[in-house]
FIZA-592384 format. One line per 4 residues: number of its first residue (from 1); their letters; for each residue x, y, z of N, C-alpha, C. Coordinates in steps of 0.05 Angstrom, whole numbers. Layout:
# FIZA-592384
NUM> A> X Y Z X Y Z X Y Z | ...
END
This chain:
# FIZA-592384
1> MKHI> -21 395 -1274 -21 401 -1242 -48 409 -1229 | -63 389 -1219 -88 404 -1211 -78 411 -1178 | -88 433 -1170 -89 452 -1143 -103 426 -1120 | -86 423 -1099 -90 407 -1080 -93 419 -1051
5> IKQE> -126 418 -1036 -130 433 -1019 -123 415 -995 | -108 424 -974 -103 404 -961 -120 403 -939 | -121 370 -925 -142 369 -911 -134 360 -876 | -145 356 -856 -131 352 -831 -117 328 -837
9> EPQA> -83 330 -821 -73 299 -821 -94 280 -803 | -92 247 -812 -103 231 -805 -95 230 -764 | -115 231 -760 -111 220 -732 -90 204 -724 | -91 185 -727 -73 157 -727 -43 173 -733
13> FTNW> -44 183 -757 -11 196 -749 -9 218 -733 | -23 236 -727 -21 257 -713 -9 236 -676 | -24 215 -679 -21 203 -648 4 187 -654 | 12 178 -669 38 163 -672 54 191 -666
17> KVGR> 62 213 -686 82 229 -679 85 239 -654 | 57 241 -635 63 254 -607 68 226 -587 | 61 198 -597 67 183 -576 104 172 -583 | 117 187 -599 149 176 -604 160 184 -582
21> GGNA> 180 172 -564 194 176 -549 213 206 -550 | 223 214 -567 236 237 -576 244 247 -604 | 252 268 -612 255 282 -634 270 261 -651 | 286 253 -638 304 233 -662 291 210 -668
25> EKTY> 269 197 -658 253 178 -674 233 183 -692 | 228 216 -687 201 221 -707 216 226 -735 | 225 200 -749 233 205 -775 212 185 -797 | 221 197 -819 209 176 -836 214 151 -840
29> KGLN> 249 148 -834 252 117 -835 233 107 -805 | 227 112 -787 208 95 -766 183 96 -782 | 177 113 -796 148 108 -806 140 83 -820 | 164 84 -831 163 57 -852 163 31 -840
33> RNHN> 176 31 -807 168 13 -794 141 6 -785 | 123 26 -787 97 24 -780 81 20 -799 | 73 0 -811 59 0 -837 32 6 -829 | 10 0 -810 -12 14 -808 -18 36 -811
37> IKDN> 6 51 -795 0 79 -798 6 91 -825 | 30 83 -831 40 91 -867 17 88 -881 | -5 65 -882 -15 59 -899 -36 77 -889 | -46 82 -877 -70 103 -867 -63 132 -874
41> LRDS> -34 145 -873 -26 159 -882 -27 164 -908 | -21 150 -926 -28 141 -955 -54 152 -970 | -69 121 -951 -97 128 -960 -106 159 -958 | -107 176 -931 -109 199 -932 -103 223 -955
45> LLQE> -73 220 -973 -72 231 -979 -81 223 -1010 | -86 198 -1011 -98 196 -1038 -125 201 -1036 | -146 202 -1017 -168 219 -1019 -170 240 -1024 | -157 254 -1008 -162 286 -1016 -145 290 -1043
49> QGYI> -124 283 -1056 -127 285 -1082 -137 272 -1104 | -160 260 -1096 -177 243 -1111 -165 230 -1125 | -144 216 -1111 -130 182 -1129 -119 188 -1160 | -114 221 -1163 -91 223 -1178 -58 234 -1173
53> CCYC> -37 231 -1195 -22 235 -1180 -12 268 -1171 | -2 281 -1152 -3 299 -1144 9 327 -1174 | 23 311 -1190 36 330 -1207 28 324 -1237 | 28 304 -1248 13 301 -1269 -18 290 -1273
57> EKEL> -27 283 -1255 -56 269 -1254 -66 239 -1268 | -39 228 -1271 -45 200 -1276 -63 189 -1252 | -82 168 -1259 -92 155 -1237 -72 137 -1223 | -74 142 -1196 -51 126 -1180 -73 99 -1166
61> KSND> -55 77 -1181 -67 48 -1163 -49 44 -1146 | -54 17 -1141 -33 2 -1130 -10 2 -1120 | -2 -6 -1143 23 -4 -1156 40 6 -1168 | 28 37 -1164 34 56 -1185 34 83 -1163
65> RHIE> 46 80 -1136 35 109 -1123 59 102 -1097 | 71 127 -1086 95 130 -1065 87 157 -1044 | 93 155 -1021 95 185 -1016 111 198 -1017 | 106 223 -1027 131 239 -1041 132 267 -1013
69> HFKP> 154 267 -1009 154 307 -1006 166 324 -1014 | 148 338 -1017 154 365 -1043 179 374 -1034 | 188 386 -1002 206 389 -996 230 372 -988 | 243 367 -1009 264 334 -992 272 326 -974
73> KHKF> 266 308 -963 269 302 -927 298 300 -926 | 313 297 -940 344 295 -948 356 323 -941 | 340 345 -943 346 374 -953 334 393 -925 | 306 371 -918 287 384 -905 276 370 -883
77> PQLQ> 298 358 -867 287 340 -842 268 346 -820 | 261 365 -813 248 380 -805 226 377 -816 | 221 377 -837 193 375 -852 185 347 -857 | 208 325 -852 196 293 -872 172 282 -853
81> LEYE> 155 294 -840 137 286 -824 110 307 -817 | 117 323 -839 98 351 -832 75 343 -855 | 52 345 -848 30 332 -867 24 353 -889 | 31 376 -889 33 395 -915 57 401 -931
85> NLFC> 72 387 -923 95 372 -939 90 346 -953 | 66 331 -955 70 312 -963 46 303 -983 | 53 290 -1002 35 283 -1031 29 261 -1031 | 25 243 -1058 26 221 -1070 34 224 -1099
89> SCQV> 47 213 -1101 57 212 -1131 58 187 -1148 | 53 189 -1165 61 154 -1184 90 153 -1188 | 93 120 -1190 118 107 -1192 116 91 -1215 | 101 87 -1230 103 72 -1246 125 62 -1266
93> NLIN> 142 85 -1277 163 83 -1290 185 60 -1276 | 187 66 -1249 203 50 -1233 193 12 -1235 | 170 21 -1246 165 -15 -1249 162 -24 -1283 | 161 -3 -1294 161 -8 -1328 184 -1 -1347
97> GEPL> 196 9 -1330 221 24 -1346 211 46 -1366 | 187 60 -1354 190 77 -1371 211 111 -1362 | 205 132 -1380 231 149 -1368 215 168 -1345 | 238 168 -1324 232 180 -1299 208 209 -1307
101> HCGN> 191 210 -1285 177 229 -1287 161 244 -1260 | 152 258 -1256 135 267 -1226 162 272 -1208 | 154 261 -1183 168 262 -1158 198 241 -1161 | 197 223 -1181 223 203 -1186 243 225 -1200
105> SKGN> 232 238 -1217 241 253 -1230 253 274 -1216 | 239 287 -1200 255 314 -1188 275 304 -1164 | 265 284 -1153 287 270 -1132 287 288 -1111 | 320 297 -1104 330 323 -1085 317 346 -1089
109> FFDE> 309 357 -1116 310 381 -1135 290 401 -1114 | 300 421 -1101 277 441 -1100 292 463 -1093 | 272 479 -1108 280 513 -1108 243 530 -1101 | 250 540 -1074 226 556 -1079 218 573 -1093
113> RFLI> 234 585 -1107 229 600 -1138 215 596 -1153 | 220 570 -1160 220 561 -1193 200 539 -1190 | 196 529 -1165 181 503 -1166 154 496 -1157 | 140 493 -1175 108 502 -1170 94 479 -1149
117> SPLE> 83 486 -1132 69 468 -1118 44 459 -1117 | 33 434 -1113 3 442 -1129 -14 450 -1101 | 4 456 -1081 -17 480 -1065 -24 507 -1071 | -11 506 -1092 -16 540 -1098 -38 541 -1122
121> PNCE> -58 562 -1105 -83 565 -1116 -85 568 -1144 | -59 592 -1162 -64 590 -1187 -43 567 -1200 | -37 547 -1190 -23 532 -1201 -36 514 -1227 | -54 515 -1229 -72 502 -1257 -63 513 -1278
125> SRFK> -73 548 -1269 -69 568 -1296 -40 575 -1305 | -26 563 -1293 3 566 -1299 11 551 -1324 | -1 528 -1331 5 510 -1351 -15 512 -1375 | -11 509 -1397 -32 505 -1414 -22 474 -1435
129> YTFD> -45 470 -1448 -41 434 -1467 -53 440 -1483 | -34 417 -1512 -42 424 -1533 -60 400 -1545 | -77 397 -1559 -88 366 -1564 -75 348 -1578 | -53 352 -1582 -37 325 -1586 -20 318 -1555
133> GQIF> -30 334 -1538 -23 320 -1507 7 339 -1498 | 17 355 -1514 35 378 -1504 31 390 -1482 | 53 401 -1464 41 417 -1433 62 438 -1441 | 53 458 -1434 74 481 -1437 72 499 -1416
137> PADE> 93 527 -1404 77 540 -1393 51 557 -1406 | 35 571 -1394 8 588 -1400 26 609 -1409 | 45 620 -1398 59 653 -1404 84 634 -1407 | 97 647 -1440 125 648 -1441 146 647 -1431
141> NDIG> 140 669 -1410 161 687 -1391 164 666 -1369 | 144 648 -1356 144 640 -1332 159 625 -1320 | 182 628 -1315 212 618 -1313 204 586 -1289 | 184 592 -1270 171 573 -1247 162 551 -1272
145> AKIT> 146 552 -1292 134 528 -1306 144 519 -1319 | 167 529 -1329 184 523 -1353 201 497 -1330 | 213 511 -1313 231 489 -1302 215 469 -1279 | 193 476 -1274 174 450 -1264 171 432 -1288
149> IIEL> 160 431 -1307 158 415 -1327 181 400 -1336 | 203 414 -1333 230 401 -1343 240 382 -1314 | 243 394 -1285 245 379 -1266 237 351 -1261 | 206 359 -1270 181 339 -1264 178 314 -1292
153> NLDE> 198 329 -1310 199 312 -1336 164 309 -1343 | 147 323 -1343 114 326 -1346 119 321 -1380 | 133 328 -1397 131 325 -1428 135 300 -1435 | 146 279 -1417 146 252 -1419 116 244 -1420
157> LENL> 97 239 -1411 72 238 -1410 55 250 -1437 | 62 258 -1458 54 274 -1483 31 251 -1486 | 41 227 -1497 26 202 -1507 3 196 -1486 | 4 192 -1461 -18 187 -1441 -40 213 -1447
161> RKGA> -28 238 -1449 -46 264 -1441 -66 262 -1470 | -47 249 -1498 -62 253 -1517 -81 225 -1517 | -78 207 -1508 -97 181 -1506 -122 192 -1489 | -120 211 -1472 -146 217 -1460 -165 243 -1469
165> IEPF> -145 256 -1486 -159 277 -1508 -176 265 -1526 | -151 242 -1535 -179 237 -1562 -203 227 -1562 | -218 207 -1536 -245 208 -1541 -257 230 -1536 | -249 254 -1537 -268 284 -1542 -272 286 -1561
169> LNLD> -249 281 -1578 -248 290 -1605 -267 278 -1627 | -262 253 -1615 -283 239 -1632 -310 237 -1633 | -318 249 -1606 -343 256 -1602 -354 277 -1607 | -334 301 -1618 -342 323 -1616 -361 321 -1651
173> DEMS> -360 304 -1667 -368 304 -1691 -401 287 -1691 | -396 272 -1668 -424 254 -1660 -443 272 -1642 | -436 288 -1621 -457 300 -1612 -458 322 -1611 | -480 330 -1607 -488 371 -1612 -462 382 -1582
177> EEEL> -474 406 -1592 -454 430 -1566 -462 418 -1542 | -490 414 -1538 -507 410 -1507 -489 386 -1496 | -496 364 -1522 -491 334 -1505 -454 332 -1504 | -436 352 -1513 -415 350 -1508 -411 362 -1491
181> SLFI> -419 382 -1477 -416 396 -1458 -430 386 -1435 | -449 371 -1438 -460 350 -1409 -437 333 -1406 | -421 322 -1428 -395 296 -1428 -379 303 -1416 | -375 330 -1421 -349 341 -1405 -353 346 -1382
185> SSYL> -370 354 -1371 -379 366 -1343 -388 343 -1327 | -396 316 -1335 -391 292 -1324 -362 284 -1328 | -348 289 -1338 -322 278 -1336 -300 295 -1314 | -310 313 -1312 -304 337 -1304 -318 342 -1263
189> KDKA> -329 309 -1263 -345 312 -1235 -328 317 -1210 | -336 337 -1199 -330 337 -1171 -317 315 -1159 | -297 306 -1145 -287 279 -1130 -311 267 -1107 | -327 285 -1102 -350 271 -1083 -370 270 -1105
193> DNEG> -371 274 -1128 -393 264 -1139 -382 232 -1157 | -356 225 -1153 -356 210 -1171 -332 180 -1155 | -354 176 -1139 -334 158 -1113 -310 160 -1106 | -307 192 -1099 -285 196 -1091 -255 206 -1105
197> KFNE> -264 205 -1135 -245 200 -1147 -247 228 -1170 | -220 235 -1182 -220 256 -1202 -214 238 -1224 | -221 247 -1251 -211 234 -1275 -187 231 -1282 | -170 223 -1298 -144 229 -1308 -139 249 -1320
201> FYTT> -121 265 -1316 -116 286 -1336 -134 314 -1333 | -144 314 -1311 -174 331 -1311 -164 360 -1317 | -137 372 -1314 -134 399 -1311 -137 406 -1342 | -123 374 -1353 -111 376 -1395 -146 379 -1402
205> IKYL> -157 362 -1403 -183 368 -1410 -202 391 -1397 | -199 397 -1381 -221 423 -1372 -201 448 -1383 | -176 455 -1396 -166 472 -1409 -174 471 -1437 | -167 446 -1449 -181 438 -1475 -209 446 -1486
209> FLK> -225 435 -1462 -253 428 -1476 -275 447 -1461 | -263 465 -1438 -290 477 -1421 -274 500 -1423 | -275 524 -1440 -271 548 -1446 -289 570 -1444
END
């Protein structure tokens, strides 16, 4: 899970909310009927996340993403249009029949005591990774990290993380320490230097190879 720094919500989204006739109309269901505003909102979320899933850090493609409510809209209707509560999550499992993970696994679960938010500045440091793609709490006593892994089903992505890790392991014998360091730094470019994108499983690679 990579720390997300929220930007200003898109002006078109703000204008749409202000321009509605009353509170009853200011719903996510109403937003679904306004495709231009919703597309603009999703694009803003994608850009601030660097086009990776807010939970697992898979690349978000056009057929693999949805707007995610961190605090579920059914339980927190007053937050259903709050930009701070909105992220972009993957959903490829709905298309390819993969095990549910991330927002689709979380569903309507929310417990402020235990579910880790990508907005928490220390969220990255609460998880650790192994070279075979597994994810664990960085502190074995961190109940929140354990529950977050379970509720988001992040351990189901072991093979995908392993696939991202393997090229670095193969290069370890081919490159000098300095060359490998430069290669890792290039992979971990800031999104501003990488066409607005972060590379997949950013924090996994950072944890394993940039210590």
